[in-house]
N, C-alpha and C positions, 0 to 999 in steps of 0.2 A: 791558783792552778798549780804553780810550782810548788808550793807547800804541800798540797793534796797528793800530789804526782811523787814528791820525793818519800814523803813521810806518812801517808795514809792519814787512818784518823787523828794521829799525834799530829799532821799537819791541820786538820780540822779546826784544831784547838790552838795552835798557833796564829791561824789566820783570824780567828774572833778574838785573841788577844790583841793583834796588830790591829784590826778594824777597832776596837774600842781606844786604843791609844790614838790612833788616826783622826776618832772624831774628837777627841778631846785635846789633841795637840797639834792639829792642823788649822787652826784659826775659824774653823766652820762655826762654832757656835759662839765662842768669846774670841775677841782678840786676844793674840799670842801674849802680848805686853802684860795682860792683866792674868794669865795663866803663872803658873810657878816655874820654878828654876828649870826642874825635870822637862817641862812640856817645852820652855822656850829651847831648851838643850836638843831635843828630839825632834824640832820643828823642820830643820832643814833636810832631815833623811828620812821624812815620811814623803811617800809620793801625792797622798792626799792633799798635802799641803798646796801643791803647785795646781793640782784639779780645782781647788777651792780659789786661788789666784785666777784661774781660765774663768770661772764662773762670775766672779768679780769685773772682769775686763769685760764680759759680755753684757753684763748687768749694766754697770756704771758707764761705758764708753770706752771703746777698745783703743788701747794705747798701743801699738803694733810693736815696738820693742819688748815690752814686758809678756806681751802675748807670745810672740816667739821664743823667748828666752823659756819661760812655764812650758811651752809646748815641747822644745826641744829636750828639756830635762824628763819630762814625763815619758817623751819616747826613749831617753837613756837609761829610766827605771824599768822600762818594758823589756828592752833588749838585755839587761843585765839581768834580769830574773829569767828570761827565756835561756840565756846562756848558762847560768848557773843549773838550771834544770837540767838542760842539754847534757853537760858534762859531769854532772854529780849522780846523775842517776845511776849509773853503773857501778861506781866507785861505793856508794854507800848502800847498794842493795844487800848484801850480805846481813850488814847491821839491821836493817829493816826489817829482813825477812825474821832474824832472831828475836827482834822486838815483837813482831806481830805473833810469833808462835808464844812468848812469853805474857802477851796481854790476852790472847786465846785459851792458854791454859789457866790463867788466873779467873776469866770469865768476868773481869772489869769491864773490859770493852769487848762488845760481841758485833 
């Protein structure tokens, strides 16, 4: 939501890119160890990594220290993105309006 709120249609595209990277790099499909170096590098920076870990905790038996750690990290991601959206909305508004005007004028994105 933060990406769409800040960047409009460009945020939708960024969200899809992050979604694809999250599915590939969070260890949901394949273990991260079997993925390439790129996905191993971005793994700790993806919120989906911690959601997958929480799902594994609930399916395989809960180990409370891991559950709390992953939950705290997920909440921290949520708070960080909320604050980024809150504080960046106004400062980047002129740039976003200019980009919207350019894309409408070019009729690439309507």
